[in-house]
C-alpha positions, 0 to 999 in steps of 0.5 A: 536578429543576427545583429543582436545575436552577435552583440557579445562577439562585437564587444569581444572583438573590440576588447581584442583589437584595441584602438583603431585609427580613423583611417586604415587603423590596425588592430593588434592583440593576442587571441587564444582559443580554448575548448572547455567542453570538447569533442564528442563526434556525431551529433555533439558540440565543440565549443571555444572561448576567446581569451584576449590579452591586455588591450589599450587604445590611443584612438579617438574618443568614439567611432564606429567599427566593423569586424570581419571574422573569417574561419576555415575548417577542414577534416583531413583524410577520406572526407576531404572537406574544406569549407570557409565561413565569413561575416561582418559584425558592427558595434558603436564602440566608445574608447578613452585615450590612454585607458585600458578597457574595463574588461581587459584581461577577462575571458571574452566569448562570442557565438558563431552561426554556421547554419548557412553552411549546412552545419547546425548551431544554437543560440548559446551565447558566449560560445562558438559551436560547431556540429559535425554532419549528423550521423557522420563519424569524424576522427577528431585527430583529423579536424582543424579549425582556423579563425582570422579576425581583422577590423575596419572603420566605417566613415561616410558609409565607406568601409576601410578594412585593416590589413592586420589580423589575428588568427588562431588554429586548433586541432581536434587532438587538443579537444577534451571530451564533455557533454554536448548541447542539443541543436535547436528544435522542438518536440510537439505532441498531437492530437491537440485535444487528446481524450481517453483512448487517444494515441499521443504521438510526437514529432521533432522539428528544427535541427532535432529532426535530423538526429538519429533514433538513439540520441536520447531516451523518451520519458512520458510523464504525468502531473496533476497541475502541469507545473511540478510533481511530475512522475514517470509513467513510461520510459524508453517506450515507443513514440506513442502513449495511449491515454488511459483512466489514470491520465484523466484530468492530468497533464502529460508531457514527453521529455527527451533525456540523453547521456550525451547532452547536458540539456533536455528537450521537453514538450508542452504539457497536454491537459487531458480533459475529464470525461463525462460519466455515462452508462447505467447503474442498477441494484440487485435484488430489485425487491430486497427484504430486510437483512438482504445485501444489495449489489450495484452493477454498472453497464455501458461505458461505466462498466469499463472503468477500473474499480479503483476509480469508482466511488459509491454512495448508498442513500435511503428514503423512508418512503416519500421523503428525500433520499439521505446519504447512509454514513459509511455506505460507500462500497459496491454492496450494502446490507439492508438492516434486519430491522428495516420496515417494508416500504423503505427505498434505497438507491446508489450514486456512482462517481468516478475519478477523472469524470464529470457527473454521476450515475444514479440508480433506480430505487429499490423498495424493501418488500414485506417479509414473510410472517414467521410461523411454527411452534415454540415449546418450553420443557419442562412445563412444571419446572422446579426452582434451579431447573433449566428450561429448554425449547423445541421448534417445529414448522417454519421456525424449525427450519431457519438457521440458528444464526438468524433466530433471536430469543427473549425469555420473559417471566411473571409472578402468578397474577402479574404481567409478563416482562422481559428478563434482562440478558436472557436471550439464549435458547435455554434459561435456568430458573433461579433457585430462589424462585417461588412456586407459581412463577411463570415463564415464556419465550419470544422468538423472532427471525431475521427476514421474517415478520412477527414474533412467536410466543411459546407455551407457559412453564409454571414453577412448582414447589420442591427441589429440582432434580440434578441433571447433566453429565460429568466426564473424567479425563484422561480416559485411559489413565496410568498410575500417578496420573491426575484425573480431572472433571468436565461438566456439561448438560446444565451442570456447568451452569450451577455455581461451583461453590454449590457442587460437591465431588466424591471420588470412588474406586473399585479394584475390578468387579466389586462395588465402588467405595468412596475415597476419603478426602478425595472431594475435589475436582481432581484426583491423582491415582496413587502409586499403590493402584494396580492396572484394572482399578476403576475410578469415577466421581459422584456429583451432588449440588446444594438445592438439587436432589439426586446424584450424577455419576461419571463414566468410570475410567480404568487404570491401564498400566503402572509406569515402567519408569522409576520415580525421578526418571523424568526423561524416561531414560531408565535411570535417574540422572543429572538431566532429570534433576535439571528438568525438575528444577526448570519446572519449579522455576517455570522455565518448562512445564512437566505434564502427564507421566513426566509430572507423575515421575517428578512428583516424588512425594505424590502431593500433586505438586512439584516443588523444592522438596522434589528437587532434593529427593531427585538429587538424593537419588542421583547421588545414591542416597 
């Protein structure tokens, strides 16, 4: 082993010393020691290279040579250490008369093993490696190393050593700082076959075991294939890693990295085997109804698995058939469709990352829903064309939340069968104005979670024009002079086509009768500047195809504006800022509303336009 390890040394020495005579040959060459990496102190490496001079030979064509290498290292001062090392190496060397070595003049290097003297070394080819005693501080100014190399020839098993030698001494002060190389050793993880919850620990062997505790930072790493893609899961942590769910079916290794060494120590990766999924899964409620939500619950060891690692697949069966996966039903809960018949069965299959196998729940069977009961009545029972039908509910159906109720209006000619009206699924229905007398209407009512359908009484259309009903509300409720009044329709009026509705604004100066305002027949009306506080306004509404009139509640003018026309910013006078605000409104940069709109509408035409800009500008300049 050593013979092989020192092969490069022997080659180097041959180059260094040239030809050796058959008997008592001498070797002459120049030798220089260099320190390309340098001194670091405790636990670090010092390295040297041998640089030979130009070598030539006039020796026989071939012979067998041994080289004797002796070295001394001493550390001056308090430590007082002086040690020597010596060994023989040999190589069968082939030389040609009068020719230089092929590698003559190139850097020649070798490896020196000092481990027998208690000083560690590593199998780093081409370098002499010296390690100070572990955990021992040495002043590099006090370090001295001397090397002596001579040659000998072996003839008939007799070694004849040359008296000549070459030597070189180097001191620590010549060394340059650089990264060291770690001594030999291994990091081993245990136990051999870790599982979930195991404590992974490590041990160091070889020369690594002699290092102090802060020589490097430990990194626990994880990979899915054990080759690449390693991610750091913990660093600079205690020497224990507890195997958790994220580690299952993964590879774990420990890497020591240091700022003092060029290399790193990596343990053999440990594969964490999958666990077998165990425990139970059950569904609640055990007897669900259509529309109810099922929830999967875990017990046993499966209960401890993080939710992010769990996967669900809900399945159903129509009764005695095989179970079928429900597409998209992969959550912890599943809502049974409201249309599901009684007798359907549901189960859930649970799997988990890092686990083999699956858990399957006991099935739950959809129970028959209770029968829907109660009464549904339509009003009015003798509607006219255009009237709105409403329903009232009593009994059980009246206590069911409206969000769970469903309606379907149906109609039939006087002697025909009822059929569903497309889109008529609200709680009210307006009879078309074109409907003939004798037409009949009814409504079906169903409810989520209940079986059966309730059928209302029948409403039959009679001849005549329907009476207008509903409500009209005027806003704002407390207007000022110049405000615009607007109408909001409700109670069925909003369902009548806008082209069939007619408006007539009315006013009274106080307690007198209301008078119609000529041309005020739109859905809005602007209170004129001539109006006084106490004036009241209302709107009368009629509709084509209906009898009767709906009157809104009146609103009372509270007070006239205290600001002059054009004073949009309500500063008390008309100025440039008012002109700018009106102009910005016209170009849609801002929107004036309420009293500001009234003050900016100089010609009271309910529109702010360029004419109003000119009017405000004239006021600003006093025209």
